[in-house]
ZAZAVEX-873411 format. One record per residue (C-alpha): x, y, z; residue number from 1. Coordinates in Angstrom, 2 decimals, decimal comma. Layout:
N
       X       Y       Z seq
       X       Y       Z NUM
...
% end
This chain:
344
       X       Y       Z seq
  104,17   46,03  -91,79   1
  107,37   44,63  -93,28   2
  110,07   44,05  -90,66   3
  113,15   45,99  -91,70   4
  116,30   46,25  -89,60   5
  116,99   49,96  -89,55   6
  120,07   51,45  -87,92   7
  117,73   52,95  -85,32   8
  116,35   49,50  -84,46   9
  119,83   47,97  -84,26  10
  121,02   50,76  -81,97  11
  117,98   50,41  -79,70  12
  118,83   46,72  -79,41  13
  122,45   47,52  -78,51  14
  121,62   49,90  -75,65  15
  122,00   47,29  -72,89  16
  125,43   46,22  -74,16  17
  126,46   49,88  -74,53  18
  125,71   50,75  -70,93  19
  127,41   47,57  -69,75  20
  130,55   48,78  -71,58  21
  130,21   52,21  -70,05  22
  129,79   50,99  -66,48  23
  132,79   48,66  -66,79  24
  135,03   51,28  -68,40  25
  134,07   54,18  -66,15  26
  134,01   52,55  -62,72  27
  137,25   54,16  -61,56  28
  136,54   57,48  -63,26  29
  133,09   57,76  -61,70  30
  134,34   56,97  -58,22  31
  137,13   59,56  -58,52  32
  134,67   62,14  -59,82  33
  132,33   61,41  -56,94  34
  135,09   62,20  -54,45  35
  135,97   65,42  -56,32  36
  132,36   66,55  -56,22  37
  132,12   65,63  -52,56  38
  135,18   67,77  -51,81  39
  134,00   70,65  -54,01  40
  130,49   70,55  -52,52  41
  129,04   72,64  -55,38  42
  126,08   74,85  -54,44  43
  124,73   74,45  -57,96  44
  125,09   72,08  -60,91  45
  124,78   73,48  -64,43  46
  124,30   71,61  -67,69  47
  125,29   72,33  -71,28  48
  123,53   70,36  -74,03  49
  121,25   70,38  -77,07  50
  118,58   68,03  -78,44  51
  118,42   64,53  -76,94  52
  121,48   65,32  -74,82  53
  119,52   68,16  -73,23  54
  116,92   65,59  -72,20  55
  119,74   63,64  -70,53  56
  120,54   66,90  -68,76  57
  116,92   67,29  -67,65  58
  117,04   63,77  -66,24  59
  120,28   64,63  -64,44  60
  118,57   67,72  -63,02  61
  115,87   65,63  -61,35  62
  118,39   63,13  -59,94  63
  120,69   65,87  -58,62  64
  117,84   67,70  -56,95  65
  116,11   64,59  -55,56  66
  119,18   62,62  -54,45  67
  121,73   65,36  -53,74  68
  119,43   68,27  -52,91  69
  121,52   70,51  -55,19  70
  119,73   72,77  -57,70  71
  120,56   72,08  -61,32  72
  119,96   74,42  -64,24  73
  120,64   74,38  -67,97  74
  122,73   77,23  -69,37  75
  121,82   78,31  -72,90  76
  124,97   78,18  -75,06  77
  124,03   81,55  -76,57  78
  125,08   83,11  -73,25  79
  128,63   82,50  -74,45  80
  128,34   82,45  -78,24  81
  126,05   85,45  -78,84  82
  126,03   87,55  -75,69  83
  129,49   86,95  -74,22  84
  127,86   87,42  -70,83  85
  130,01   87,16  -67,71  86
  129,10   84,22  -65,48  87
  129,80   83,64  -61,81  88
  130,28   79,90  -61,38  89
  132,90   79,66  -58,64  90
  132,58   76,25  -56,92  91
  129,91   75,19  -59,40  92
  130,12   72,05  -61,51  93
  129,19   72,28  -65,20  94
  128,22   69,08  -67,03  95
  128,35   69,10  -70,84  96
  126,57   66,23  -72,60  97
  126,98   65,41  -76,27  98
  127,18   62,48  -78,66  99
  129,66   64,11  -81,04 100
  131,34   66,65  -78,75 101
  131,83   68,87  -81,80 102
  128,96   71,37  -81,74 103
  130,72   74,77  -81,61 104
  128,20   76,39  -79,28 105
  128,58   73,64  -76,68 106
  132,36   73,84  -76,85 107
  132,29   77,62  -76,37 108
  129,84   77,37  -73,48 109
  132,03   74,81  -71,73 110
  135,03   77,10  -72,14 111
  133,04   80,00  -70,70 112
  131,90   77,92  -67,73 113
  135,46   76,88  -66,97 114
  136,68   80,47  -67,26 115
  133,90   81,49  -64,85 116
  135,24   79,12  -62,19 117
  133,25   75,92  -62,72 118
  134,70   72,43  -62,69 119
  133,79   71,09  -66,14 120
  132,63   67,53  -66,70 121
  132,07   66,17  -70,21 122
  129,85   63,13  -70,85 123
  130,68   62,50  -74,51 124
  130,60   59,58  -76,93 125
  133,45   60,77  -79,18 126
  136,36   60,99  -76,76 127
  138,75   62,76  -79,18 128
  136,33   65,66  -79,67 129
  136,98   69,22  -78,39 130
  134,29   68,95  -75,73 131
  135,90   65,78  -74,35 132
  139,54   66,86  -74,49 133
  139,01   70,32  -72,98 134
  136,96   69,26  -69,94 135
  138,44   68,91  -66,46 136
  136,86   65,46  -66,19 137
  135,75   63,13  -68,99 138
  133,13   60,41  -68,61 139
  133,01   58,55  -71,94 140
  129,51   57,40  -72,89 141
  131,00   54,31  -74,59 142
  127,89   53,92  -76,73 143
  129,88   53,07  -79,85 144
  129,21   54,50  -83,29 145
  125,64   55,67  -83,78 146
  124,62   55,77  -87,46 147
  120,98   56,74  -87,17 148
  120,34   60,48  -87,00 149
  117,80   59,75  -84,26 150
  119,84   59,24  -81,09 151
  118,81   56,25  -78,99 152
  121,63   54,29  -77,37 153
  123,68   57,47  -76,81 154
  120,68   59,07  -75,07 155
  120,33   56,07  -72,79 156
  124,10   56,06  -72,18 157
  123,90   59,73  -71,21 158
  121,11   59,07  -68,72 159
  123,08   56,21  -67,16 160
  126,25   58,33  -66,93 161
  124,31   61,05  -65,14 162
  122,78   58,59  -62,71 163
  126,20   57,04  -62,01 164
  127,66   60,50  -61,37 165
  124,97   61,29  -58,79 166
  125,26   57,90  -57,09 167
  129,04   58,26  -56,72 168
  128,80   61,89  -55,57 169
  126,35   61,04  -52,78 170
  127,90   57,62  -52,01 171
  124,44   56,13  -52,62 172
  125,13   52,40  -52,58 173
  121,49   51,48  -53,22 174
  121,28   53,63  -56,34 175
  124,67   52,36  -57,54 176
  123,50   48,75  -57,17 177
  120,34   49,53  -59,12 178
  122,43   51,13  -61,90 179
  124,57   47,98  -62,10 180
  121,41   46,01  -62,89 181
  120,36   48,20  -65,82 182
  122,15   46,32  -68,65 183
  120,17   43,17  -67,88 184
  116,96   45,22  -67,85 185
  117,29   46,31  -71,49 186
  116,81   43,27  -73,74 187
  118,82   42,84  -76,93 188
  115,51   42,52  -78,79 189
  112,42   43,83  -77,03 190
  108,93   42,69  -77,96 191
  107,41   44,60  -80,88 192
  104,89   47,25  -79,80 193
  101,18   46,44  -80,09 194
   99,97   46,81  -83,68 195
   96,89   48,70  -82,53 196
   99,09   51,26  -80,77 197
  101,29   51,68  -83,84 198
   98,15   52,34  -85,91 199
   96,81   54,89  -83,44 200
  100,05   56,87  -83,47 201
  100,38   56,64  -87,24 202
   97,01   58,37  -87,63 203
   97,81   61,19  -85,18 204
   98,59   64,72  -86,31 205
   99,30   66,18  -82,88 206
  100,10   64,84  -79,42 207
  100,84   65,83  -75,86 208
  103,54   63,72  -74,19 209
  103,33   63,90  -70,41 210
  105,64   62,98  -67,55 211
  106,24   64,02  -63,97 212
  109,58   64,27  -62,21 213
  112,13   61,99  -63,83 214
  109,58   60,73  -66,37 215
  109,18   64,29  -67,64 216
  112,73   64,07  -69,03 217
  111,83   61,02  -71,11 218
  108,52   62,60  -72,13 219
  110,55   65,45  -73,66 220
  112,70   62,93  -75,52 221
  109,65   60,97  -76,67 222
  108,06   64,11  -78,12 223
  111,27   64,89  -80,01 224
  111,36   61,37  -81,46 225
  107,79   61,69  -82,76 226
  108,79   64,89  -84,52 227
  112,11   63,78  -85,97 228
  111,28   60,21  -86,99 229
  107,54   60,43  -87,72 230
  106,92   64,13  -88,52 231
  104,11   64,13  -85,93 232
  103,76   67,39  -84,03 233
  104,22   66,58  -80,34 234
  104,80   68,73  -77,29 235
  106,04   67,55  -73,90 236
  104,60   68,84  -70,64 237
  104,77   68,03  -66,98 238
  101,40   66,63  -65,97 239
  101,34   69,45  -63,41 240
  101,74   72,10  -66,14 241
   99,53   70,80  -68,94 242
   96,39   71,94  -67,11 243
   97,68   75,53  -67,05 244
   96,49   76,38  -70,55 245
   97,54   73,61  -72,97 246
   94,69   71,31  -71,85 247
   92,31   73,58  -73,78 248
   93,57   71,86  -76,95 249
   92,26   68,47  -75,77 250
   89,24   67,30  -77,74 251
   87,87   63,94  -78,94 252
   90,68   61,97  -80,54 253
   93,52   64,23  -79,37 254
   96,45   61,94  -78,58 255
   98,06   61,98  -75,12 256
  101,05   59,73  -74,35 257
  101,68   59,48  -70,61 258
  104,96   58,23  -69,09 259
  103,63   57,05  -65,76 260
  105,71   57,80  -62,63 261
  106,21   54,79  -60,39 262
  106,62   56,92  -57,26 263
  105,39   60,21  -55,79 264
  104,05   61,80  -58,98 265
  101,69   58,98  -59,97 266
   98,52   60,18  -58,24 267
   98,82   63,64  -59,78 268
   99,37   62,11  -63,23 269
   96,27   59,95  -62,84 270
   94,18   63,01  -61,94 271
   95,45   64,90  -65,01 272
   94,70   61,95  -67,28 273
   91,15   61,67  -65,95 274
   90,53   65,34  -66,79 275
   92,01   64,99  -70,28 276
   90,03   61,79  -70,93 277
   86,84   63,59  -69,87 278
   87,58   66,12  -72,63 279
   87,78   63,26  -75,13 280
   91,56   62,76  -75,31 281
   92,90   59,40  -76,50 282
   95,22   58,26  -73,68 283
   98,18   55,92  -74,27 284
  100,33   54,94  -71,29 285
  103,96   53,90  -71,01 286
  104,08   52,11  -67,67 287
  106,19   49,70  -65,65 288
  105,11   46,13  -65,08 289
  102,10   44,31  -66,47 290
  101,40   43,56  -70,10 291
  101,07   45,46  -73,37 292
   97,64   46,51  -74,58 293
   96,28   48,72  -77,34 294
   96,56   51,68  -74,97 295
   99,48   50,52  -72,78 296
  103,18   49,98  -73,53 297
  104,80   47,97  -70,75 298
  108,42   48,11  -69,61 299
  110,39   46,45  -66,79 300
  110,64   47,99  -63,34 301
  114,17   49,06  -62,38 302
  115,43   48,39  -58,86 303
  115,13   52,14  -58,20 304
  112,07   54,11  -59,39 305
  114,44   56,89  -60,44 306
  115,91   54,53  -63,06 307
  112,68   53,12  -64,47 308
  112,41   56,05  -66,96 309
  115,48   54,57  -68,70 310
  113,59   51,32  -69,34 311
  110,55   53,35  -70,44 312
  112,36   55,33  -73,11 313
  114,14   52,21  -74,35 314
  110,79   50,49  -74,95 315
  109,27   53,64  -76,45 316
  112,08   54,01  -78,99 317
  110,92   50,75  -80,55 318
  107,41   52,19  -80,83 319
  108,65   55,39  -82,53 320
  110,73   53,35  -84,98 321
  107,77   51,13  -85,83 322
  105,45   54,11  -86,37 323
  108,04   55,77  -88,62 324
  108,21   52,69  -90,83 325
  104,40   52,36  -90,84 326
  104,29   55,89  -92,22 327
  106,74   54,95  -94,99 328
  109,53   57,05  -93,55 329
  113,19   56,22  -92,93 330
  113,85   56,85  -89,22 331
  117,60   56,78  -89,87 332
  117,52   59,71  -92,29 333
  114,97   62,42  -91,47 334
  114,55   64,87  -94,35 335
  115,76   68,04  -92,65 336
  118,14   66,80  -89,94 337
  121,81   65,87  -89,63 338
  123,70   63,86  -87,03 339
  125,87   66,80  -85,92 340
  124,15   70,16  -85,65 341
  126,71   72,94  -85,74 342
  124,85   75,80  -84,10 343
  126,80   78,97  -83,26 344
% end
């Protein structure tokens, strides 16, 4: 496979520097937001996002519920744009996440949330965008320009911004210290994925991508990347849900990519994988620690297990980019996609 520096590859390599910029630039903003959230004491957190940004929101959901004990739910933008439905969000906080900040449906949903009484928080890369300028609080992602249609460094920046928000809100010094160590965890040029693994994915037509807890958020993102960069049909499931029907699709050679939890969900994931393997599924693992193998993609362990999914998706992005090139595709320019999707 000829080594070609795509925009996607360059942006994967820049992720560590991007989050270092973000953490340095946002330190005061995040601390002030943490105190505002502490004073507001919201009974619920809502999120507004599409695509990869919605996977950032799913990651934020798990952190908010695990660390803060506050339920977090995504609001479909069509509630505002199509149905004009009245919302009751007094004392809630609404977090909008976007790379461009210009998708009309997200802007309208943020306006509706604010009108309904929520404090609005925008985590946006383009700080002059409507989503950024109209929010009560702005947390710039500071990812820098992203040229590839497939979001990578902005996705990672969104996950880090969400984690920093939760750490400041709950005054969690241990989580904050672990976040500070993330830039050093993401190398400027990670090791190429195993050739045998690239070949196995390149020959797949369908895949399940599994996670549990915080790794479910990156499983959803990984499935999207297989679709948009490789045109491989992939569906993400919690390892607790895949046995409720979807497992019937498993047969010899059916590809399963598992993002292995490093904490409470691991035993349940292992049980699910044993059942799928017994049905003949081809299991590939993304796991922390250890070495790469034909069926294992290794990533570093973060200082907090809640942050290890960030290292996992960073390593996986390199795999998706390599598979796309192996298939003769351009991961920067998918045939049917654009960088800004203007849904109404």
